[in-house]
FIKOL-223346 format. One record per residue (C-alpha): x, y, z; residue in one letter; residue number from 1. Coordinates in steps of 0.05 Angstrom, whole numbers, plus 32768, in hexadecimal, padded with zeros to 4 digits. Layout:
+------+------+------+------+-------+
:   xx :   yy :   zz : lovo : rotor :
+------+------+------+------+-------+
:    X :    Y :    Z :    A :   NUM :
...
+------+------+------+------+-------+
This chain:
+------+------+------+------+-------+
:   xx :   yy :   zz : lovo : rotor :
+------+------+------+------+-------+
: 8247 : 81C9 : 81D6 :    M :     1 :
: 822B : 81A5 : 820E :    S :     2 :
: 8214 : 815C : 8218 :    R :     3 :
: 81D2 : 8175 : 8233 :    K :     4 :
: 81C6 : 81A1 : 81F6 :    K :     5 :
: 81DE : 8170 : 81BF :    K :     6 :
: 81AD : 813A : 81EE :    D :     7 :
: 816F : 816A : 81F0 :    E :     8 :
: 8178 : 817D : 8198 :    R :     9 :
: 817A : 8131 : 818F :    R :    10 :
: 8145 : 8127 : 81BD :    A :    11 :
: 8122 : 8161 : 8191 :    E :    12 :
: 812E : 8147 : 8153 :    K :    13 :
: 8115 : 8100 : 8160 :    I :    14 :
: 80CF : 811C : 817B :    T :    15 :
: 80CC : 8148 : 8136 :    Q :    16 :
: 80D6 : 810A : 8111 :    I :    17 :
: 809E : 80E5 : 8133 :    Y :    18 :
: 8071 : 8121 : 8135 :    D :    19 :
: 8070 : 812F : 80E3 :    E :    20 :
: 803F : 8104 : 80BD :    E :    21 :
: 805C : 80C1 : 8099 :    P :    22 :
: 8060 : 80C4 : 8056 :    V :    23 :
: 8031 : 8092 : 8034 :    T :    24 :
: 8024 : 808A : 7FEC :    P :    25 :
: 7FF2 : 80B8 : 7FC4 :    I :    26 :
: 7FC2 : 8077 : 7FAF :    I :    27 :
: 7FBE : 8065 : 7FFE :    F :    28 :
: 7F87 : 8076 : 8025 :    N :    29 :
: 7F70 : 8053 : 8068 :    E :    30 :
: 7F23 : 8057 : 805A :    R :    31 :
: 7F2D : 802A : 801A :    R :    32 :
: 7F21 : 7FE4 : 8022 :    K :    33 :
: 7F42 : 7FAF : 7FFE :    A :    34 :
: 7F2F : 7FAB : 7FAC :    P :    35 :
: 7F0A : 7F74 : 7F9D :    I :    36 :
: 7F0C : 7F4D : 7F60 :    A :    37 :
: 7ED5 : 7F3E : 7F36 :    F :    38 :
: 7EC9 : 7F0F : 7EF9 :    K :    39 :
: 7EBE : 7F2D : 7EAC :    R :    40 :
: 7EAC : 7EF6 : 7E84 :    G :    41 :
: 7EDE : 7EC0 : 7E93 :    K :    42 :
: 7F11 : 7EED : 7EA3 :    E :    43 :
: 7F1E : 7F02 : 7EED :    W :    44 :
: 7F37 : 7F54 : 7EF5 :    H :    45 :
: 7F4E : 7F77 : 7F2E :    C :    46 :
: 7F20 : 7FA8 : 7F52 :    G :    47 :
: 7F4D : 7FDE : 7F59 :    N :    48 :
: 7F36 : 8019 : 7F32 :    E :    49 :
: 7F80 : 8038 : 7F1F :    T :    50 :
: 7F9E : 7FF8 : 7F04 :    C :    51 :
: 7FA7 : 8003 : 7EB6 :    G :    52 :
: 7FA3 : 7FB7 : 7EA4 :    E :    53 :
: 7F74 : 7F94 : 7EE0 :    P :    54 :
: 7F75 : 7F52 : 7EC0 :    L :    55 :
: 7F92 : 7F1D : 7EF4 :    L :    56 :
: 7FC8 : 7EE6 : 7EF1 :    W :    57 :
: 7FB1 : 7EA4 : 7F0B :    D :    58 :
: 7FE9 : 7E8C : 7F2F :    M :    59 :
: 7FCA : 7E47 : 7F3B :    G :    60 :
: 7FA1 : 7E28 : 7F75 :    E :    61 :
: 7F75 : 7E5F : 7F75 :    G :    62 :
: 7FA3 : 7E9D : 7F80 :    R :    63 :
: 7FA1 : 7ED3 : 7F54 :    F :    64 :
: 7FD4 : 7F0D : 7F4A :    K :    65 :
: 7FC1 : 7F5D : 7F28 :    C :    66 :
: 7FF8 : 7F63 : 7EF8 :    G :    67 :
: 7FF8 : 7FAE : 7F05 :    H :    68 :
: 7FE9 : 7FC0 : 7F4D :    C :    69 :
: 8006 : 7F72 : 7F64 :    W :    70 :
: 7FC8 : 7F67 : 7F94 :    H :    71 :
: 7FBC : 7F1D : 7FA5 :    D :    72 :
: 7F7E : 7F01 : 7F9C :    Y :    73 :
: 7F64 : 7EBD : 7FBA :    Y :    74 :
: 7F27 : 7EAE : 7F96 :    L :    75 :
+------+------+------+------+-------+
């Protein structure tokens, strides 16, 4: 194969890669806002509806973390 054909094929492959849709997780949705934590009783809960156990861990200094989705909250 000539050098020109190799360069053309390489350029085609690169354009195909960049033209494809990027792989995103199923849960990801651009229109959604970040989950908002809420307080139920004395405990803080994660606002993400997909979390199985929405209780937040107190990391100190007003920082909380969800044990399921690992989202950080600063409350």
